[in-house]
N, C-alpha and C positions, 0 to 999 in steps of 0.2 A: 504494500500500500504506500509506503514511503517513497519508493521509486516512482510509482505512478504520479504522486504529488509533485515530485521534482520535475518529471517530464511534462506534466500539464502546465507548469509555470514557464516552460521553455528553457529550463536549466539543463545544460549538457552534462550528462553523467559520464565520468571517465570510465572507460572500459565497456560501456553499454552501447555497442555498435557505434563507437566514436568515429568510425570511418564514414558513417552514413549521415545524410542531412538530418537536421533536427526534426523535420516533418516526418521522416521515416521512423525515427526513434519514437516520436509521439505515437504514431500509428501502431507500432509494434507493441509498446507497453500498454496503451489504452485499450487495445482490442483483444488482449489475452483473455482466455477463458480458464476455467478451473482445470481443464484437462486437454492441453495442447497435444497434437499428434505429431510424432516424429516418423519420418520415412527414410530408410537407408536403402538405396538401390545400387547394386554393383553390377556392372556390365563389362563384358569383354567384346571388343569390336574387331571385325576383320580389318587387317592392316590397310587394305586398299580403300576401305570405307571411312577411315579415321577423319579425313578432311570434311566429308559430308556430315559425320556425326558431330564434329565440333561446331559446324555452322548451325545445325539443328539445335544443339544445346545452348549456343549463344543466344538464339531467339527465345528458347524456352526459359532459360535462367533470367534473362533481362525482363521478360514479361511477368514471370512468376514473382520476382522481387517487387513488382508494382502492385500485385494483388493485395487487397485489404486483408484477406485471411491468411496470407503467406508471411510468416515471421522470419523465415530464413531459407535460403536456397544456395547451396554451395556445390560446385563441381570439383572433385578431387581426383587427380591423376595418381595412380599407383606408381610408386617410385621403383618397384622391382619388376612389375609386369607392364611393359610399355603400351599395350593395347587395352588396358583395364582402367576404368574410371568408376568412381562412386558419386552418387548424388546424395547430399545430406539436406533434408528438407524438414521444416517445422511449420505446421499449420495450426491456426487458432483452434480448430476442432474438426471432427469428421465432416461436417457440412462444408467447411472451407476447402478441405481436400477434395471433396466431390465436385465442387465448383471448379477448382483448378483443372480438373480433367475435361471440362467442357469448353475451355477457353482457347482462342486461336493460337496462342504461343505454345500451348501444350501439344497442339496438333502437329507442330514442326517435329517434335519427338515421335509422336505416333506415326506420322508419315515416314520418317526415317526407318522406324522399326518395321513397318509394313513392306518396305522395299528391300529388306534384308540387310545383313551386315552385323547383326547382333549374334555373336557366337554363343553367349550365355548371359543370363540375367537372373539375379537373385534379389528379391524384395523383402525387406523386414520392416514391420510397422511397430511403433512403440508409443507408449504414453510418455510424453516429455516431462520428466520428473524434476530434473535439476539441470538447467541449461541457461545460457545467456543469448540474447539476440543482439 
């Protein structure tokens, strides 16, 4: 509650998504529900399809970060497996995650998957218990 009060007043909180504009920080903290949802997706991409994958994720990540219900969206490259990436996402709740999958920027990822190139995909869904945005 104290964090929400600081953010509502426009005070920048060190370490709380300090790289993001204050408006994004306000949105993230003021829109959180009691049970945010975390999603961790790990994919291996065919080497020849990596450029198309990165272009699709550039669109998906940028759009996702603008969603009211998306509190975090990161794309992480595996340092030991060059064609493996993980998406780390936090959503306000299940409804926000469902909305995410209906938006045009998500379609960039869905279209990429539909055209092939994903060697493997693993999805894990979590209740976000202790995290920062």
